[in-house]
C-alpha positions in Angstrom: 64.5 134.2 56.2 62.8 133.0 59.4 61.2 129.6 58.8 58.8 130.2 61.7 57.3 133.2 60.2 54.4 132.8 57.7 55.3 132.4 54.1 54.8 135.6 52.1 51.2 135.3 50.8 50.9 134.8 47.0 48.7 137.2 45.1 46.0 134.5 44.9 45.9 130.9 46.0 45.4 128.3 43.3 42.1 126.4 43.3 43.6 123.5 41.4 47.1 122.1 41.1 48.7 122.3 37.6 52.2 121.4 36.4 53.1 125.0 36.4 52.0 125.9 39.9 53.5 122.6 41.2 56.8 123.7 39.8 56.4 127.1 41.6 55.5 125.3 44.8 58.5 123.0 44.7 61.0 125.7 43.9 59.6 128.0 46.6 59.6 125.2 49.2 63.2 124.1 48.5 64.2 127.8 48.6 62.9 127.8 52.2 64.6 124.4 52.9 68.0 125.7 51.7 67.7 128.8 53.9 66.5 126.9 56.9 68.9 126.4 59.8 67.7 122.9 60.6 67.1 121.4 57.2 69.5 123.4 55.0 72.7 121.6 56.2 71.1 118.1 55.8 69.9 118.8 52.3 73.1 120.7 51.3 75.2 117.7 52.5 73.4 115.5 50.1 72.4 117.7 47.2 75.2 120.4 47.2 75.9 121.1 43.6 73.0 118.9 42.4 70.0 121.1 43.1 69.4 121.7 39.3 69.1 117.9 38.9 67.0 117.4 42.1 64.3 120.0 41.7 62.9 118.8 38.4 62.6 115.3 39.9 60.6 116.8 42.8 58.3 118.5 40.3 57.7 115.2 38.6 57.2 113.5 41.9 54.6 115.9 43.1 52.9 116.1 39.7 52.7 112.3 39.7 51.2 112.2 43.2 48.8 115.1 42.8 47.9 115.1 39.2 48.4 111.3 38.5 50.9 112.2 35.8 52.9 109.0 36.5 56.1 110.5 35.1 58.2 110.1 38.3 60.4 107.0 38.4 62.2 106.5 41.7 62.1 104.8 45.1 61.4 107.3 47.9 62.4 104.9 50.7 65.7 104.1 49.0 66.6 107.7 48.3 66.2 108.7 51.9 67.9 105.8 53.6 71.5 106.8 53.1 71.0 110.3 54.5 73.2 110.5 57.6 72.0 112.4 60.7 68.3 112.4 60.0 66.3 112.6 63.2 62.6 112.8 64.0 62.8 116.6 64.4 63.9 116.9 60.7 60.7 115.1 59.5 58.5 117.3 61.7 60.2 120.4 60.5 60.1 119.4 56.9 56.4 118.8 57.2 55.9 122.2 58.9 57.7 124.0 56.1 56.0 122.0 53.3 52.5 122.3 54.7 53.0 126.0 55.3 54.2 126.6 51.8 51.3 124.5 50.3 48.7 126.3 52.4 50.0 129.7 51.3 49.7 128.8 47.6 46.6 126.6 47.3 42.9 126.9 48.4 42.1 124.3 51.1 40.6 121.7 48.8 43.6 121.7 46.6 46.1 121.9 49.5 44.8 118.7 50.9 45.8 116.9 47.7 49.5 117.7 48.7 49.1 117.5 52.5 47.8 114.0 52.9 50.4 112.3 50.7 53.2 114.4 52.4 52.1 113.2 55.9 51.8 109.6 54.8 55.2 109.6 53.1 56.8 111.2 56.1 55.2 108.6 58.4 56.3 105.8 56.1 59.9 107.2 55.9 60.1 107.5 59.7 58.8 104.0 60.4 61.3 102.7 57.8 64.2 104.7 59.2 63.5 104.4 63.0 61.9 101.0 63.2 58.4 99.6 63.4 58.3 100.4 67.2 58.8 104.1 66.5 55.9 106.2 67.6 54.9 108.8 65.0 54.8 112.2 66.7 51.3 113.2 67.9 51.3 116.4 66.0 51.8 114.5 62.7 49.0 112.0 63.6 46.7 114.8 64.6 47.4 116.6 61.3 46.6 113.5 59.3 43.4 113.0 61.3 42.3 116.5 60.5 43.2 116.2 56.8 41.9 112.7 56.0 38.3 113.4 57.0 38.3 116.2 54.4 38.7 113.5 51.7 35.9 111.4 53.1 33.6 114.4 53.0 34.1 114.5 49.2 32.8 110.9 49.1 36.1 109.1 48.8 36.6 105.7 50.5 37.8 105.7 54.1 41.4 104.3 53.8 41.4 103.2 57.4 38.5 100.8 57.0 40.6 98.3 55.1 44.1 99.1 56.4 43.2 99.0 60.1 42.1 95.3 59.5 45.7 94.6 58.3 47.1 96.2 61.5 49.0 98.9 59.6 50.2 101.8 61.9 48.6 104.4 59.7 46.1 104.3 56.9 48.4 103.5 54.0 50.0 100.3 52.9 53.7 100.4 53.3 55.6 98.8 50.5 58.0 96.2 51.7 56.0 95.1 54.7 54.1 92.0 54.4 50.4 92.0 55.4 50.9 88.3 56.3 51.5 87.4 60.0 
């Protein structure tokens, strides 16, 4: 499988996320990750022999984020800190594969519900891992800028309005960082 070729198109893209199609998304995405020359070895080093335990957790995680299911219990930052060898390129490549997989399976309005949290989480993980002086790659900032306005067009609050006043590096509060000077 070539990770730079488009994901095989599904028969029809979903208009709304459901637990069932989130499960399909998660399993399809991690199938691509496992076959990927860049990400496969990193994930296999950590999850080798434990994929059957990990994938249901990822289904709960995305259902909690996208559907508000609130079933996932875990600490994303803590889970990713001990991973040796993670570099900025891994985050960008993970995002590429994830967003490509989402886009192939969901209509644009539904896809945004996955894409915005994925970008914010990736940025938060990178800042946590590489330090507060780390500059988020331009392509990731540009993607978030393109996606975030789509939410505001639906009448949702502009998250940058409040967060910019706190001096956050991107429009999401990062847990663990005080907003006090």
